[in-house]
KELUMVEX-860356 format. One line per field, with one value per residue: x, y, z of N, C-alpha, C, CB in turn; residue number from 1; residue in one letter. Coordinates in steps of 0.05 Angstrom, whole numbers, plus 5000, padded with zeros to 4 digits. Each point is the difference from the previous one (the first is absolute). Glycine has a CB too. Layout:
N
n.X = X;...
n.Y = Y;...
n.Z = Z;...
ca.X = X;...
ca.Y = Y;...
ca.Z = Z;...
c.X = X;...
c.Y = Y;...
c.Z = Z;...
cb.X = X;...
cb.Y = Y;...
cb.Z = Z;...
nr = NUM;...
rest = A;...
***
This chain:
89
n.X = 5258;4977;5000;4983;4926;4993;5019;4957;4960;5027;4998;4951;4997;5058;4965;5034;4927;5047;5074;4984;5042;5011;4953;5060;5027;5005;4946;5017;4916;5027;5000;5018;4929;5013;4922;5025;4944;5004;4968;4974;5021;4958;5006;5015;4980;5036;5052;5026;5013;5041;5040;5029;5006;5025;5049;5031;5040;5024;4956;5051;4989;4917;4943;4954;4953;4966;5020;4965;5012;4961;5033;5017;4957;4992;4954;4975;5040;4936;5018;4986;5052;4981;4963;5066;5061;4955;4985;4984;4922
n.Y = 5267;5039;4970;4957;5034;5019;4938;4975;5053;4996;4949;4977;4960;4955;4984;4946;4981;4953;4979;4963;4966;4966;4954;5019;5042;4977;5028;5045;4975;4987;5068;5061;5004;5072;5005;5074;5019;5023;5029;5014;5054;5022;4979;4925;4978;4948;5031;5011;4936;4992;5063;4997;4942;5006;5040;4938;4974;5026;4998;4933;4946;4999;4979;5052;4979;5055;4939;5052;5036;5058;5051;5013;4995;5049;4968;5060;5013;4956;4929;5020;5013;5046;5024;4999;5036;5061;5057;5008;4939
n.Z = 5249;4941;4938;5011;5029;4932;4962;5012;4996;4928;4982;4967;5053;4962;5063;4972;5031;4968;4977;4962;5007;5013;5048;4989;5042;4932;4951;4959;5032;4958;5047;5029;4993;5026;5001;4989;5040;4929;5025;4940;5037;4979;4928;4986;4937;5034;4964;5062;5024;4940;4998;5060;4986;4955;5067;5045;4967;4941;4973;5004;5017;5018;4951;5014;5041;5000;5058;5001;4929;5044;4984;5062;5014;5019;5056;4961;5037;5015;5028;5021;5008;4966;5035;5040;4952;4968;5025;4915;5010
ca.X = 4978;4980;5007;4992;4969;4984;4998;4981;4966;4999;5018;5000;5012;5000;5001;5000;4986;4993;5010;5005;5024;5003;4997;5030;5024;5027;4999;5004;4963;5003;4976;4999;4981;5003;4980;5008;4973;4998;4981;5005;4980;4982;5010;5020;4975;5010;5025;5018;5016;5020;5014;5016;5016;5025;5017;5012;5006;5010;4979;5005;5007;4985;4981;4995;4971;4976;4982;4976;5013;4986;5025;4986;4981;5008;4970;5000;5010;4983;4985;4989;5030;5009;4972;4990;5030;4998;4990;4999;4980
ca.Y = 4975;5002;4990;4969;4996;5011;4993;4976;5018;5017;4979;4977;4986;4961;4980;4977;4990;4970;4975;4972;4985;4985;4992;4989;5021;5002;4993;5049;4992;5008;5018;5005;5012;5020;5013;5021;5025;5029;5026;5025;5019;5000;5015;4980;4972;4977;5002;5023;4976;4985;5016;5002;4980;4988;5021;4987;4968;4990;4992;4980;4979;4990;5010;5017;4988;5034;4986;5017;5015;5025;5019;5016;5013;5028;5000;5035;5016;5005;4983;5002;5012;5022;5020;5011;5009;5019;5009;5029;4988
ca.Z = 5017;5003;4974;4993;5008;4989;4972;4993;5004;4973;4972;4991;5027;4990;5022;4998;5027;5008;4991;4995;4986;4995;5041;5006;5013;4982;4980;4987;4982;4959;4997;5035;4993;5024;5006;5007;5011;4996;5002;4980;5008;4993;4975;4992;4998;4999;4978;5007;5021;4990;4988;5022;5007;4976;4986;5030;5000;4967;4999;5007;5017;5015;4993;5011;5001;5021;5009;5001;4995;4994;5001;5028;5005;5023;5015;5003;5019;5020;5021;5033;5020;4996;5009;5037;5012;4989;5013;4990;4979
c.X = 4987;4987;4996;4965;4985;4999;4985;4974;5001;5009;4979;5021;5005;5008;4996;4983;5004;5015;4997;5017;4996;4995;5023;5026;5021;4993;4991;4967;5011;4984;5002;4981;4992;4976;5006;4975;5014;4978;4996;4992;4985;5004;5022;4975;5021;5029;5020;5010;5020;5022;5017;5010;5027;5035;5024;5022;5011;4979;5015;5010;4977;4965;4972;4968;4980;4991;4972;5012;4977;5014;4992;4980;4998;4962;5007;5007;4967;4991;5001;5017;5011;4989;5012;5024;4996;4981;4988;4969;4972
c.Y = 5008;4997;4971;4990;5013;4981;4979;5009;5016;4995;4977;4977;4965;4983;4979;4988;4975;4977;4966;4983;4986;4986;4991;5020;4992;4997;5025;4979;5017;5033;5006;5017;5022;5022;5027;5016;5020;5016;5026;5029;5012;5012;4972;4976;4970;5003;5013;4978;4984;5021;5007;4979;4981;5022;4991;4972;4990;4995;4963;4968;4992;5012;5021;4998;5018;4974;5017;5031;5030;5026;5020;5014;5018;5000;5039;5003;4986;4970;5012;5001;5026;5027;5007;5011;5024;5017;5023;4986;5010
c.Z = 4987;4969;4991;5023;4975;4974;4990;5009;4978;4972;4997;5019;4979;5026;5002;5034;4999;4979;4998;4990;5000;5036;5006;5002;4977;4969;4981;4994;4981;4992;5026;4997;5024;4991;5013;4996;4985;4986;4983;5017;4990;4961;4991;4984;4992;4978;5015;5022;4975;4986;5024;5014;4987;5001;5031;5000;4970;4994;4987;5023;5027;4980;5013;5012;5017;5012;5003;4985;4996;5016;5029;5003;5013;5008;4997;5024;5020;5008;5022;5019;4996;5013;5035;4997;4978;5000;4973;4980;5007
cb.X = 5001;5010;5028;5072;5006;5006;5035;5034;4993;5002;5059;4987;4963;5023;4993;5049;4965;4948;5018;4971;5026;5026;4955;4983;4993;5030;4996;5070;4950;4990;4969;5047;4989;5059;4978;5049;4980;5042;5010;4987;5019;4981;4994;5048;4949;4947;4973;4976;4950;4965;4967;4979;4955;4944;4957;4948;4958;5039;4962;4995;5052;5044;5023;5039;5020;4972;5039;4977;5040;4955;5011;5033;4989;5056;4989;4966;5040;4986;5008;4967;5016;5011;4947;4970;5037;5022;5030;5067;5028
cb.Y = 4987;5026;5035;4986;5003;5050;5017;4963;5007;5025;5004;5028;5034;5007;5025;5005;5031;5019;5037;5010;5012;5016;4980;4960;4999;4977;4953;5048;4995;4934;4984;4997;4958;4994;4957;4992;4990;4989;4985;4967;5002;5004;5065;5012;5038;4977;5005;5056;4988;4956;5014;5034;5006;4985;5051;5016;4992;4980;5061;5040;5017;5000;4961;5021;4951;5057;4973;4971;4958;4971;5002;5003;4972;5043;4941;5016;5055;5050;4962;4977;4957;4973;4970;4965;4950;4979;4983;5030;4958
cb.Z = 5044;5047;5006;4989;5056;5024;5001;5006;5054;5033;5015;4951;5056;4947;5013;4957;5005;5019;5011;5002;5003;4946;5007;4974;5060;5040;5020;4958;5033;4981;4964;5024;4969;5011;5002;4990;5056;5001;5040;4952;5019;5062;5017;5047;4972;5012;4956;4988;5044;4995;4961;5002;5016;4958;4965;5017;5038;4997;4992;4967;4985;5056;4978;4971;4996;4968;5021;5052;4983;4993;4938;5008;4994;4969;5047;4971;4970;4984;4982;4990;5000;4964;4966;5036;5018;4985;5053;4999;4993
nr = 1;2;3;4;5;6;7;8;9;10;11;12;13;14;15;16;17;18;19;20;21;22;23;24;25;26;27;28;29;30;31;32;33;34;35;36;37;38;39;40;41;42;43;44;45;46;47;48;49;50;51;52;53;54;55;56;57;58;59;60;61;62;63;64;65;66;67;68;69;70;71;72;73;74;75;76;77;78;79;80;81;82;83;84;85;86;87;88;89
rest = M;A;R;T;L;V;E;P;L;L;S;L;T;F;A;P;T;M;V;E;A;S;Q;K;R;N;V;I;P;A;L;C;V;L;E;V;D;S;R;L;Q;P;G;Q;T;P;E;D;A;R;E;E;L;R;A;A;I;G;D;D;G;Y;E;Y;E;L;I;E;A;I;G;G;T;G;S;S;M;R;T;P;P;A;T;F;T;N;T;S;A
***
């Protein structure tokens, strides 16, 4: 259980958030658009996300487009909340 809770904090994550396909229940669409939110860890790049996606689902039958490409970021531990809670600061 702990691994399930901690792993997303320590690795790249993918979360499918939007799907667009046919407007009719009984029509098989020619195209399906899936938008996936991914969160990079500090030091990871959008290319790392592309490689992880390719490893998970292969590289055939879909187009990959980055809508917003920002590498993983980190914050200094010397932020105001940390200085209030960290007695060694």
